[in-house]
All heavy atoms as TSV, in Angstrom:
chain	resi	resn	atom	element	x	y	z
A	1	MET	N	N	-28.213	0.925	-44.669
A	1	MET	CA	C	-29.149	2.020	-44.490
A	1	MET	C	C	-29.769	1.899	-43.103
A	1	MET	O	O	-30.613	1.052	-42.864
A	1	MET	CB	C	-30.225	1.934	-45.572
A	1	MET	CG	C	-31.242	3.000	-45.494
A	1	MET	SD	S	-32.293	2.884	-46.935
A	1	MET	CE	C	-33.831	3.278	-46.229
A	2	ASN	N	N	-29.344	2.725	-42.204
A	2	ASN	CA	C	-29.856	2.707	-40.845
A	2	ASN	C	C	-30.895	3.797	-40.664
A	2	ASN	O	O	-30.660	4.954	-41.002
A	2	ASN	CB	C	-28.729	2.915	-39.839
A	2	ASN	CG	C	-27.760	1.758	-39.817
A	2	ASN	OD1	O	-28.135	0.640	-40.135
A	2	ASN	ND2	N	-26.521	2.026	-39.446
A	3	LEU	N	N	-32.051	3.398	-40.160
A	3	LEU	CA	C	-33.099	4.362	-39.858
A	3	LEU	C	C	-33.123	4.605	-38.360
A	3	LEU	O	O	-33.249	3.674	-37.578
A	3	LEU	CB	C	-34.469	3.846	-40.307
A	3	LEU	CG	C	-34.696	3.710	-41.805
A	3	LEU	CD1	C	-36.068	3.128	-42.078
A	3	LEU	CD2	C	-34.559	5.039	-42.496
A	4	GLY	N	N	-33.019	5.866	-37.981
A	4	GLY	CA	C	-33.088	6.213	-36.573
A	4	GLY	C	C	-34.518	6.517	-36.169
A	4	GLY	O	O	-35.455	6.476	-36.977
A	5	LEU	N	N	-34.710	6.846	-34.924
A	5	LEU	CA	C	-36.035	7.144	-34.396
A	5	LEU	C	C	-36.685	8.339	-35.099
A	5	LEU	O	O	-37.868	8.264	-35.460
A	5	LEU	CB	C	-35.963	7.361	-32.881
A	5	LEU	CG	C	-37.300	7.583	-32.179
A	5	LEU	CD1	C	-38.202	6.370	-32.353
A	5	LEU	CD2	C	-37.076	7.892	-30.723
A	6	PRO	N	N	-35.957	9.435	-35.340
A	6	PRO	CA	C	-36.609	10.569	-36.024
A	6	PRO	C	C	-37.113	10.211	-37.431
A	6	PRO	O	O	-38.206	10.638	-37.831
A	6	PRO	CB	C	-35.508	11.628	-36.109
A	6	PRO	CG	C	-34.542	11.271	-35.049
A	6	PRO	CD	C	-34.606	9.789	-34.907
A	7	GLU	N	N	-36.351	9.408	-38.158
A	7	GLU	CA	C	-36.779	9.034	-39.505
A	7	GLU	C	C	-38.020	8.147	-39.466
A	7	GLU	O	O	-38.946	8.306	-40.262
A	7	GLU	CB	C	-35.660	8.306	-40.249
A	7	GLU	CG	C	-34.492	9.186	-40.637
A	7	GLU	CD	C	-33.452	9.313	-39.536
A	7	GLU	OE1	O	-33.596	8.667	-38.480
A	7	GLU	OE2	O	-32.490	10.083	-39.728
A	8	ILE	N	N	-38.051	7.201	-38.526
A	8	ILE	CA	C	-39.207	6.313	-38.396
A	8	ILE	C	C	-40.447	7.112	-38.004
A	8	ILE	O	O	-41.542	6.882	-38.537
A	8	ILE	CB	C	-38.915	5.190	-37.378
A	8	ILE	CG1	C	-37.824	4.277	-37.936
A	8	ILE	CG2	C	-40.175	4.394	-37.059
A	8	ILE	CD1	C	-37.342	3.226	-36.963
A	9	LEU	N	N	-40.298	8.055	-37.085
A	9	LEU	CA	C	-41.430	8.897	-36.689
A	9	LEU	C	C	-41.939	9.742	-37.850
A	9	LEU	O	O	-43.158	9.899	-38.030
A	9	LEU	CB	C	-41.045	9.794	-35.510
A	9	LEU	CG	C	-40.828	9.091	-34.171
A	9	LEU	CD1	C	-40.346	10.076	-33.121
A	9	LEU	CD2	C	-42.102	8.416	-33.715
A	10	LEU	N	N	-41.052	10.271	-38.645
A	10	LEU	CA	C	-41.442	11.066	-39.803
A	10	LEU	C	C	-42.199	10.221	-40.825
A	10	LEU	O	O	-43.247	10.635	-41.340
A	10	LEU	CB	C	-40.211	11.701	-40.461
A	10	LEU	CG	C	-40.484	12.577	-41.678
A	10	LEU	CD1	C	-41.298	13.789	-41.286
A	10	LEU	CD2	C	-39.192	12.991	-42.333
A	11	ILE	N	N	-41.709	9.031	-41.096
A	11	ILE	CA	C	-42.379	8.129	-42.030
A	11	ILE	C	C	-43.767	7.762	-41.507
A	11	ILE	O	O	-44.749	7.766	-42.247
A	11	ILE	CB	C	-41.519	6.869	-42.283
A	11	ILE	CG1	C	-40.257	7.247	-43.045
A	11	ILE	CG2	C	-42.314	5.801	-43.017
A	11	ILE	CD1	C	-39.216	6.157	-43.121
A	12	THR	N	N	-43.859	7.465	-40.205
A	12	THR	CA	C	-45.141	7.118	-39.593
A	12	THR	C	C	-46.122	8.279	-39.700
A	12	THR	O	O	-47.300	8.080	-40.026
A	12	THR	CB	C	-44.938	6.728	-38.119
A	12	THR	OG1	O	-43.996	5.669	-38.041
A	12	THR	CG2	C	-46.231	6.311	-37.477
A	13	LEU	N	N	-45.661	9.479	-39.448
A	13	LEU	CA	C	-46.513	10.671	-39.541
A	13	LEU	C	C	-47.023	10.879	-40.957
A	13	LEU	O	O	-48.207	11.153	-41.174
A	13	LEU	CB	C	-45.737	11.900	-39.064
A	13	LEU	CG	C	-46.505	13.222	-39.109
A	13	LEU	CD1	C	-47.659	13.185	-38.125
A	13	LEU	CD2	C	-45.566	14.368	-38.796
A	14	VAL	N	N	-46.160	10.720	-41.947
A	14	VAL	CA	C	-46.559	10.887	-43.346
A	14	VAL	C	C	-47.591	9.825	-43.736
A	14	VAL	O	O	-48.590	10.137	-44.389
A	14	VAL	CB	C	-45.318	10.821	-44.273
A	14	VAL	CG1	C	-45.726	10.731	-45.735
A	14	VAL	CG2	C	-44.428	12.033	-44.046
A	15	VAL	N	N	-47.380	8.586	-43.308
A	15	VAL	CA	C	-48.333	7.516	-43.621
A	15	VAL	C	C	-49.681	7.816	-42.979
A	15	VAL	O	O	-50.729	7.641	-43.604
A	15	VAL	CB	C	-47.777	6.145	-43.168
A	15	VAL	CG1	C	-48.845	5.073	-43.216
A	15	VAL	CG2	C	-46.593	5.756	-44.024
A	16	LEU	N	N	-49.674	8.249	-41.738
A	16	LEU	CA	C	-50.925	8.596	-41.063
A	16	LEU	C	C	-51.650	9.730	-41.774
A	16	LEU	O	O	-52.875	9.707	-41.917
A	16	LEU	CB	C	-50.662	8.986	-39.609
A	16	LEU	CG	C	-50.527	7.847	-38.624
A	16	LEU	CD1	C	-50.088	8.381	-37.257
A	16	LEU	CD2	C	-51.821	7.085	-38.488
A	17	LEU	N	N	-50.909	10.725	-42.228
A	17	LEU	CA	C	-51.533	11.842	-42.932
A	17	LEU	C	C	-52.104	11.418	-44.276
A	17	LEU	O	O	-53.165	11.891	-44.692
A	17	LEU	CB	C	-50.521	12.975	-43.121
A	17	LEU	CG	C	-50.136	13.743	-41.857
A	17	LEU	CD1	C	-49.015	14.730	-42.164
A	17	LEU	CD2	C	-51.334	14.467	-41.275
A	18	LEU	N	N	-51.408	10.523	-44.971
A	18	LEU	CA	C	-51.862	10.098	-46.292
A	18	LEU	C	C	-53.075	9.171	-46.219
A	18	LEU	O	O	-54.016	9.315	-47.001
A	18	LEU	CB	C	-50.733	9.398	-47.045
A	18	LEU	CG	C	-49.603	10.289	-47.538
A	18	LEU	CD1	C	-48.509	9.440	-48.171
A	18	LEU	CD2	C	-50.111	11.303	-48.551
A	19	PHE	N	N	-53.055	8.214	-45.311
A	19	PHE	CA	C	-54.080	7.178	-45.306
A	19	PHE	C	C	-55.108	7.325	-44.199
A	19	PHE	O	O	-56.200	6.769	-44.292
A	19	PHE	CB	C	-53.423	5.793	-45.203
A	19	PHE	CG	C	-52.554	5.464	-46.367
A	19	PHE	CD1	C	-51.187	5.430	-46.237
A	19	PHE	CD2	C	-53.109	5.200	-47.612
A	19	PHE	CE1	C	-50.370	5.127	-47.313
A	19	PHE	CE2	C	-52.303	4.898	-48.695
A	19	PHE	CZ	C	-50.938	4.868	-48.542
A	20	GLY	N	N	-54.793	7.998	-43.133
A	20	GLY	CA	C	-55.718	8.126	-42.016
A	20	GLY	C	C	-55.624	6.924	-41.096
A	20	GLY	O	O	-55.174	5.853	-41.485
A	21	GLY	N	N	-56.093	7.080	-39.876
A	21	GLY	CA	C	-55.969	6.039	-38.872
A	21	GLY	C	C	-56.843	4.822	-39.131
A	21	GLY	O	O	-56.513	3.722	-38.731
A	22	LYS	N	N	-57.971	5.005	-39.804
A	22	LYS	CA	C	-58.895	3.886	-40.020
A	22	LYS	C	C	-58.458	2.997	-41.180
A	22	LYS	O	O	-58.797	1.818	-41.219
A	22	LYS	CB	C	-60.304	4.403	-40.274
A	22	LYS	CG	C	-60.910	5.073	-39.068
A	22	LYS	CD	C	-62.322	5.514	-39.329
A	22	LYS	CE	C	-62.902	6.164	-38.091
A	22	LYS	NZ	N	-64.281	6.575	-38.296
A	23	LYS	N	N	-57.744	3.540	-42.113
A	23	LYS	CA	C	-57.368	2.788	-43.310
A	23	LYS	C	C	-56.132	1.916	-43.094
A	23	LYS	O	O	-55.962	0.898	-43.760
A	23	LYS	CB	C	-57.123	3.781	-44.454
A	23	LYS	CG	C	-57.069	3.181	-45.803
A	23	LYS	CD	C	-58.439	2.731	-46.248
A	23	LYS	CE	C	-58.401	2.304	-47.690
A	23	LYS	NZ	N	-59.605	1.642	-48.088
A	24	ILE	N	N	-55.275	2.274	-42.166
A	24	ILE	CA	C	-54.007	1.565	-41.961
A	24	ILE	C	C	-54.212	0.099	-41.562
A	24	ILE	O	O	-53.546	-0.772	-42.119
A	24	ILE	CB	C	-53.122	2.320	-40.958
A	24	ILE	CG1	C	-52.661	3.622	-41.623
A	24	ILE	CG2	C	-51.912	1.496	-40.540
A	24	ILE	CD1	C	-51.873	4.525	-40.731
A	25	PRO	N	N	-55.141	-0.228	-40.619
A	25	PRO	CA	C	-55.332	-1.656	-40.305
A	25	PRO	C	C	-55.777	-2.478	-41.510
A	25	PRO	O	O	-55.363	-3.627	-41.667
A	25	PRO	CB	C	-56.420	-1.649	-39.227
A	25	PRO	CG	C	-56.308	-0.308	-38.595
A	25	PRO	CD	C	-55.893	0.610	-39.697
A	26	GLU	N	N	-56.587	-1.886	-42.382
A	26	GLU	CA	C	-57.008	-2.586	-43.598
A	26	GLU	C	C	-55.814	-2.842	-44.517
A	26	GLU	O	O	-55.699	-3.914	-45.110
A	26	GLU	CB	C	-58.068	-1.781	-44.334
A	26	GLU	CG	C	-59.377	-1.650	-43.584
A	26	GLU	CD	C	-60.353	-0.732	-44.289
A	26	GLU	OE1	O	-60.231	-0.534	-45.518
A	26	GLU	OE2	O	-61.241	-0.208	-43.595
A	27	LEU	N	N	-54.933	-1.865	-44.634
A	27	LEU	CA	C	-53.740	-2.020	-45.464
A	27	LEU	C	C	-52.822	-3.101	-44.908
A	27	LEU	O	O	-52.289	-3.924	-45.657
A	27	LEU	CB	C	-52.980	-0.695	-45.563
A	27	LEU	CG	C	-53.657	0.426	-46.334
A	27	LEU	CD1	C	-52.882	1.731	-46.149
A	27	LEU	CD2	C	-53.754	0.075	-47.800
A	28	MET	N	N	-52.649	-3.131	-43.589
A	28	MET	CA	C	-51.788	-4.135	-42.967
A	28	MET	C	C	-52.386	-5.534	-43.107
A	28	MET	O	O	-51.662	-6.508	-43.306
A	28	MET	CB	C	-51.558	-3.819	-41.489
A	28	MET	CG	C	-50.768	-2.546	-41.244
A	28	MET	SD	S	-49.113	-2.627	-41.940
A	28	MET	CE	C	-49.227	-1.467	-43.275
A	29	LYS	N	N	-53.712	-5.634	-43.024
A	29	LYS	CA	C	-54.385	-6.921	-43.203
A	29	LYS	C	C	-54.144	-7.441	-44.625
A	29	LYS	O	O	-53.827	-8.609	-44.829
A	29	LYS	CB	C	-55.880	-6.764	-42.938
A	29	LYS	CG	C	-56.654	-8.048	-43.007
A	29	LYS	CD	C	-58.128	-7.805	-42.690
A	29	LYS	CE	C	-58.925	-9.082	-42.795
A	29	LYS	NZ	N	-60.345	-8.864	-42.519
A	30	GLY	N	N	-54.281	-6.564	-45.603
A	30	GLY	CA	C	-54.027	-6.948	-46.989
A	30	GLY	C	C	-52.574	-7.342	-47.209
A	30	GLY	O	O	-52.282	-8.307	-47.921
A	31	LEU	N	N	-51.668	-6.621	-46.578
A	31	LEU	CA	C	-50.246	-6.936	-46.697
A	31	LEU	C	C	-49.953	-8.301	-46.077
A	31	LEU	O	O	-49.213	-9.110	-46.649
A	31	LEU	CB	C	-49.410	-5.856	-46.006
A	31	LEU	CG	C	-47.898	-6.013	-46.058
A	31	LEU	CD1	C	-47.407	-5.915	-47.488
A	31	LEU	CD2	C	-47.236	-4.965	-45.201
A	32	GLY	N	N	-50.552	-8.583	-44.931
A	32	GLY	CA	C	-50.368	-9.875	-44.276
A	32	GLY	C	C	-50.883	-11.020	-45.134
A	32	GLY	O	O	-50.245	-12.069	-45.243
A	33	LYS	N	N	-52.036	-10.829	-45.765
A	33	LYS	CA	C	-52.584	-11.860	-46.646
A	33	LYS	C	C	-51.672	-12.084	-47.847
A	33	LYS	O	O	-51.477	-13.211	-48.290
A	33	LYS	CB	C	-53.977	-11.472	-47.131
A	33	LYS	CG	C	-55.047	-11.637	-46.085
A	33	LYS	CD	C	-56.416	-11.305	-46.638
A	33	LYS	CE	C	-57.492	-11.484	-45.604
A	33	LYS	NZ	N	-58.825	-11.167	-46.134
A	34	GLY	N	N	-51.107	-11.008	-48.360
A	34	GLY	CA	C	-50.195	-11.126	-49.493
A	34	GLY	C	C	-48.938	-11.892	-49.140
A	34	GLY	O	O	-48.473	-12.738	-49.904
A	35	VAL	N	N	-48.377	-11.614	-47.974
A	35	VAL	CA	C	-47.169	-12.313	-47.530
A	35	VAL	C	C	-47.466	-13.788	-47.317
A	35	VAL	O	O	-46.688	-14.665	-47.697
A	35	VAL	CB	C	-46.610	-11.664	-46.242
A	35	VAL	CG1	C	-45.527	-12.519	-45.610
A	35	VAL	CG2	C	-46.077	-10.280	-46.545
A	36	LYS	N	N	-48.624	-14.097	-46.699
A	36	LYS	CA	C	-49.000	-15.492	-46.468
A	36	LYS	C	C	-49.177	-16.231	-47.788
A	36	LYS	O	O	-48.715	-17.355	-47.956
A	36	LYS	CB	C	-50.294	-15.563	-45.661
A	36	LYS	CG	C	-50.709	-16.970	-45.309
A	36	LYS	CD	C	-52.000	-16.969	-44.512
A	36	LYS	CE	C	-52.439	-18.324	-44.075
A	36	LYS	NZ	N	-52.472	-19.340	-45.066
A	37	SER	N	N	-49.813	-15.578	-48.741
A	37	SER	CA	C	-50.008	-16.186	-50.057
A	37	SER	C	C	-48.667	-16.442	-50.736
A	37	SER	O	O	-48.467	-17.487	-51.360
A	37	SER	CB	C	-50.878	-15.277	-50.914
A	37	SER	OG	O	-51.003	-15.767	-52.211
A	38	PHE	N	N	-47.742	-15.506	-50.613
A	38	PHE	CA	C	-46.413	-15.648	-51.197
A	38	PHE	C	C	-45.678	-16.835	-50.580
A	38	PHE	O	O	-45.084	-17.656	-51.290
A	38	PHE	CB	C	-45.622	-14.352	-50.992
A	38	PHE	CG	C	-44.237	-14.387	-51.559
A	38	PHE	CD1	C	-44.029	-14.303	-52.912
A	38	PHE	CD2	C	-43.145	-14.504	-50.716
A	38	PHE	CE1	C	-42.746	-14.333	-53.447
A	38	PHE	CE2	C	-41.860	-14.538	-51.229
A	38	PHE	CZ	C	-41.665	-14.449	-52.592
A	39	LYS	N	N	-45.738	-16.957	-49.244
A	39	LYS	CA	C	-45.076	-18.066	-48.564
A	39	LYS	C	C	-45.700	-19.401	-48.968
A	39	LYS	O	O	-44.991	-20.391	-49.170
A	39	LYS	CB	C	-45.159	-17.893	-47.048
A	39	LYS	CG	C	-44.235	-16.829	-46.510
A	39	LYS	CD	C	-44.319	-16.745	-45.002
A	39	LYS	CE	C	-43.388	-15.694	-44.463
A	39	LYS	NZ	N	-43.484	-15.611	-42.988
A	40	ASP	N	N	-47.033	-19.436	-49.065
A	40	ASP	CA	C	-47.706	-20.658	-49.494
A	40	ASP	C	C	-47.286	-21.041	-50.907
A	40	ASP	O	O	-47.092	-22.211	-51.211
A	40	ASP	CB	C	-49.228	-20.500	-49.430
A	40	ASP	CG	C	-49.746	-20.439	-48.000
A	40	ASP	OD1	O	-48.992	-20.816	-47.075
A	40	ASP	OD2	O	-50.899	-20.007	-47.814
A	41	GLY	N	N	-47.135	-20.054	-51.771
A	41	GLY	CA	C	-46.689	-20.309	-53.134
A	41	GLY	C	C	-45.282	-20.869	-53.174
A	41	GLY	O	O	-44.982	-21.787	-53.940
A	42	LEU	N	N	-44.405	-20.324	-52.336
A	42	LEU	CA	C	-43.033	-20.832	-52.277
A	42	LEU	C	C	-43.009	-22.262	-51.760
A	42	LEU	O	O	-42.262	-23.096	-52.270
A	42	LEU	CB	C	-42.168	-19.950	-51.380
A	42	LEU	CG	C	-41.724	-18.622	-51.956
A	42	LEU	CD1	C	-40.899	-17.858	-50.925
A	42	LEU	CD2	C	-40.927	-18.806	-53.224
A	43	ASN	N	N	-43.810	-22.554	-50.747
A	43	ASN	CA	C	-43.859	-23.910	-50.208
A	43	ASN	C	C	-44.391	-24.881	-51.253
A	43	ASN	O	O	-43.912	-25.996	-51.367
A	43	ASN	CB	C	-44.724	-23.963	-48.948
A	43	ASN	CG	C	-44.045	-23.322	-47.770
A	43	ASN	OD1	O	-42.829	-23.195	-47.731
A	43	ASN	ND2	N	-44.832	-22.891	-46.807
A	44	GLY	N	N	-45.377	-24.460	-52.030
A	44	GLY	CA	C	-45.907	-25.304	-53.089
A	44	GLY	C	C	-44.864	-25.569	-54.159
A	44	GLY	O	O	-44.766	-26.669	-54.694
A	45	LEU	N	N	-44.060	-24.575	-54.465
A	45	LEU	CA	C	-43.002	-24.723	-55.462
A	45	LEU	C	C	-41.950	-25.711	-54.967
A	45	LEU	O	O	-41.495	-26.563	-55.729
A	45	LEU	CB	C	-42.352	-23.350	-55.716
A	45	LEU	CG	C	-41.934	-23.087	-57.133
A	45	LEU	CD1	C	-43.051	-22.319	-57.808
A	45	LEU	CD2	C	-40.672	-22.297	-57.146
A	46	GLU	N	N	-41.583	-25.623	-53.689
A	46	GLU	CA	C	-40.592	-26.546	-53.127
A	46	GLU	C	C	-41.130	-27.967	-53.135
A	46	GLU	O	O	-40.390	-28.910	-53.409
A	46	GLU	CB	C	-40.236	-26.121	-51.704
A	46	GLU	CG	C	-39.415	-24.857	-51.622
A	46	GLU	CD	C	-39.188	-24.385	-50.190
A	46	GLU	OE1	O	-39.697	-25.031	-49.247
A	46	GLU	OE2	O	-38.517	-23.379	-50.027
A	47	ASP	N	N	-42.429	-28.124	-52.835
A	47	ASP	CA	C	-43.028	-29.460	-52.847
A	47	ASP	C	C	-42.973	-30.070	-54.241
A	47	ASP	O	O	-42.663	-31.249	-54.402
A	47	ASP	CB	C	-44.476	-29.409	-52.352
A	47	ASP	CG	C	-44.579	-29.069	-50.873
A	47	ASP	OD1	O	-43.562	-29.206	-50.167
A	47	ASP	OD2	O	-45.677	-28.661	-50.431
A	48	LYS	N	N	-43.261	-29.261	-55.265
A	48	LYS	CA	C	-43.219	-29.763	-56.640
A	48	LYS	C	C	-41.799	-30.152	-57.035
A	48	LYS	O	O	-41.586	-31.147	-57.711
A	48	LYS	CB	C	-43.767	-28.716	-57.609
A	48	LYS	CG	C	-45.271	-28.586	-57.558
A	48	LYS	CD	C	-45.760	-27.605	-58.582
A	48	LYS	CE	C	-47.274	-27.463	-58.516
A	48	LYS	NZ	N	-47.782	-26.516	-59.498
A	49	GLU	N	N	-40.818	-29.342	-56.621
A	49	GLU	CA	C	-39.420	-29.664	-56.937
A	49	GLU	C	C	-39.013	-30.974	-56.266
A	49	GLU	O	O	-38.315	-31.794	-56.862
A	49	GLU	CB	C	-38.501	-28.532	-56.488
A	49	GLU	CG	C	-38.586	-27.302	-57.353
A	49	GLU	CD	C	-37.699	-26.175	-56.845
A	49	GLU	OE1	O	-37.036	-26.350	-55.795
A	49	GLU	OE2	O	-37.662	-25.130	-57.494
A	50	ASN	N	N	-39.454	-31.166	-55.026
A	50	ASN	CA	C	-39.125	-32.405	-54.317
A	50	ASN	C	C	-39.770	-33.608	-54.998
A	50	ASN	O	O	-39.151	-34.664	-55.118
A	50	ASN	CB	C	-39.572	-32.331	-52.854
A	50	ASN	CG	C	-38.716	-31.394	-52.041
A	50	ASN	OD1	O	-37.580	-31.105	-52.398
A	50	ASN	ND2	N	-39.256	-30.900	-50.948
A	51	GLU	N	N	-41.013	-33.455	-55.466
A	51	GLU	CA	C	-41.688	-34.541	-56.172
A	51	GLU	C	C	-40.959	-34.865	-57.471
A	51	GLU	O	O	-40.762	-36.031	-57.810
A	51	GLU	CB	C	-43.134	-34.157	-56.466
A	51	GLU	CG	C	-44.040	-34.152	-55.254
A	51	GLU	CD	C	-45.438	-33.651	-55.575
A	51	GLU	OE1	O	-45.753	-33.465	-56.778
A	51	GLU	OE2	O	-46.207	-33.444	-54.632
A	52	ASN	N	N	-40.547	-33.827	-58.206
A	52	ASN	CA	C	-39.834	-34.037	-59.465
A	52	ASN	C	C	-38.497	-34.735	-59.236
A	52	ASN	O	O	-38.111	-35.620	-60.009
A	52	ASN	CB	C	-39.630	-32.711	-60.194
A	52	ASN	CG	C	-40.912	-32.168	-60.771
A	52	ASN	OD1	O	-41.888	-32.900	-60.961
A	52	ASN	ND2	N	-40.935	-30.876	-61.032
A	53	SER	N	N	-37.781	-34.351	-58.207
A	53	SER	CA	C	-36.481	-34.991	-57.952
A	53	SER	C	C	-36.665	-36.436	-57.501
A	53	SER	O	O	-35.855	-37.286	-57.815
A	53	SER	CB	C	-35.683	-34.191	-56.917
A	53	SER	OG	O	-36.334	-34.224	-55.664
A	54	ASN	N	N	-37.740	-36.729	-56.772
A	54	ASN	CA	C	-38.009	-38.088	-56.348
A	54	ASN	C	C	-38.363	-38.970	-57.544
A	54	ASN	O	O	-37.947	-40.112	-57.615
A	54	ASN	CB	C	-39.147	-38.141	-55.316
A	54	ASN	CG	C	-38.714	-37.607	-53.977
A	54	ASN	OD1	O	-37.529	-37.525	-53.674
A	54	ASN	ND2	N	-39.688	-37.234	-53.161
A	55	VAL	N	N	-39.126	-38.424	-58.487
A	55	VAL	CA	C	-39.510	-39.193	-59.676
A	55	VAL	C	C	-38.278	-39.477	-60.532
A	55	VAL	O	O	-38.103	-40.582	-61.035
A	55	VAL	CB	C	-40.585	-38.426	-60.486
A	55	VAL	CG1	C	-40.801	-39.061	-61.829
A	55	VAL	CG2	C	-41.886	-38.342	-59.686
A	56	LYS	N	N	-37.388	-38.511	-60.677
A	56	LYS	CA	C	-36.178	-38.687	-61.477
A	56	LYS	C	C	-35.239	-39.712	-60.844
A	56	LYS	O	O	-34.610	-40.481	-61.535
A	56	LYS	CB	C	-35.449	-37.343	-61.647
A	56	LYS	CG	C	-36.162	-36.404	-62.564
A	56	LYS	CD	C	-35.421	-35.091	-62.704
A	56	LYS	CE	C	-36.171	-34.113	-63.579
A	56	LYS	NZ	N	-35.498	-32.815	-63.655
A	57	SER	N	N	-35.170	-39.714	-59.514
A	57	SER	CA	C	-34.257	-40.648	-58.849
A	57	SER	C	C	-34.785	-42.081	-58.890
A	57	SER	O	O	-34.023	-43.026	-58.804
A	57	SER	CB	C	-34.021	-40.223	-57.394
A	57	SER	OG	O	-35.220	-40.292	-56.661
A	58	GLU	N	N	-36.099	-42.255	-59.040
A	58	GLU	CA	C	-36.683	-43.591	-59.136
A	58	GLU	C	C	-36.427	-44.229	-60.489
A	58	GLU	O	O	-36.433	-45.443	-60.614
A	58	GLU	CB	C	-38.184	-43.526	-58.846
A	58	GLU	CG	C	-38.512	-43.216	-57.404
A	58	GLU	CD	C	-39.994	-43.050	-57.163
A	58	GLU	OE1	O	-40.788	-43.201	-58.125
A	58	GLU	OE2	O	-40.387	-42.770	-56.028
A	59	LYS	N	N	-36.225	-43.433	-61.501
A	59	LYS	CA	C	-36.035	-43.966	-62.870
A	59	LYS	C	C	-34.702	-44.579	-63.055
A	59	LYS	O	O	-33.758	-44.678	-62.579
A	59	LYS	CB	C	-36.226	-42.865	-63.911
A	59	LYS	CG	C	-37.679	-42.483	-64.033
A	59	LYS	CD	C	-37.834	-41.457	-65.132
A	59	LYS	CE	C	-39.300	-41.094	-65.287
A	59	LYS	NZ	N	-39.506	-40.155	-66.336
């Protein structure tokens, strides 16, 4: 699915009309926090898996 310049401009225009210029930075800030939280959760999951595999290999 390739998006060209006209499609991106249309999507941007629709988003601006729906949310307004002042609301978009707040939405992006929330999205950034969500992505960071997701990455932190994944890193925590990998750490737990590594701890579990280390405990099993010691036995």
